[in-house]
VMD Tcl script that draws the C-alpha trace (Angstrom):
set ca {
  {74.47 116.24 -47.09}
  {70.90 116.53 -48.37}
  {72.02 115.46 -51.85}
  {72.51 111.84 -50.72}
  {69.47 111.37 -48.50}
  {66.91 108.71 -49.39}
  {65.06 109.81 -52.50}
  {67.62 112.48 -53.41}
  {69.06 112.59 -56.93}
  {72.60 112.07 -55.65}
  {71.88 108.87 -53.74}
  {73.24 105.70 -55.31}
  {72.30 102.48 -53.52}
  {74.85 99.98 -54.76}
  {72.99 97.03 -53.23}
  {69.85 97.58 -55.35}
  {69.22 94.45 -57.39}
  {71.66 92.33 -55.36}
  {70.45 89.47 -53.18}
  {71.89 90.26 -49.77}
  {73.14 87.38 -47.65}
  {72.82 86.81 -43.93}
  {69.77 88.98 -43.39}
  {68.66 88.52 -39.77}
  {65.30 86.85 -39.30}
  {64.92 88.02 -35.70}
  {65.45 91.42 -34.07}
  {69.15 92.30 -33.70}
  {70.29 93.15 -30.18}
  {73.49 94.97 -29.23}
  {75.57 92.00 -27.97}
  {75.38 90.36 -31.41}
  {78.45 92.20 -32.67}
  {78.91 89.96 -35.71}
  {75.33 90.33 -37.00}
  {74.73 92.96 -39.67}
  {71.16 94.23 -39.27}
  {70.88 95.07 -42.99}
  {72.62 91.92 -44.24}
  {76.24 91.12 -44.99}
  {77.83 94.35 -46.33}
  {80.54 92.47 -48.24}
  {78.38 91.94 -51.32}
  {80.87 93.99 -53.32}
  {83.41 91.13 -53.16}
  {81.39 89.00 -55.61}
  {82.51 89.73 -59.21}
  {78.97 89.12 -60.49}
  {77.70 91.81 -58.15}
  {80.32 94.18 -59.58}
  {78.40 94.12 -62.88}
  {75.26 95.25 -61.12}
  {77.12 97.99 -59.24}
  {78.86 99.22 -62.41}
  {75.47 99.46 -64.11}
  {74.24 101.64 -61.23}
  {77.16 104.01 -61.71}
  {76.68 104.28 -65.47}
  {73.04 105.16 -64.82}
  {73.39 107.53 -61.88}
  {76.53 109.55 -62.65}
  {75.31 111.05 -65.93}
  {71.99 111.95 -64.27}
  {73.78 113.74 -61.46}
  {76.13 115.71 -63.72}
  {74.93 115.51 -67.34}
  {77.28 118.28 -68.45}
  {80.37 116.19 -67.62}
  {78.88 112.73 -68.26}
  {81.50 111.94 -70.93}
  {84.30 112.34 -68.41}
  {83.02 109.58 -66.14}
  {83.43 106.81 -68.65}
  {86.24 108.04 -70.88}
  {88.65 105.33 -72.16}
  {91.79 104.95 -70.09}
}
mol new
graphics top color blue
foreach p $ca { graphics top sphere $p radius 0.5 }
foreach p [lrange $ca 0 end-1] q [lrange $ca 1 end] { graphics top cylinder $p $q radius 0.2 }
display resetview
């Protein structure tokens, strides 16, 4: 579990570099079931955001396991 904590080498934050939508401007209280306190988590549905997320993976995976880096991005 410690490998994915904030600041750990194994943590990949896919939202880095993506402008999150619907960020609350006031404190979120429990009854607001449809409000996401960290912004709308469906950013992955935007194809342009997929480019950003793919770039994160091509950067992080080889750093996590350099020995097998070639396996992550082998042609299909």
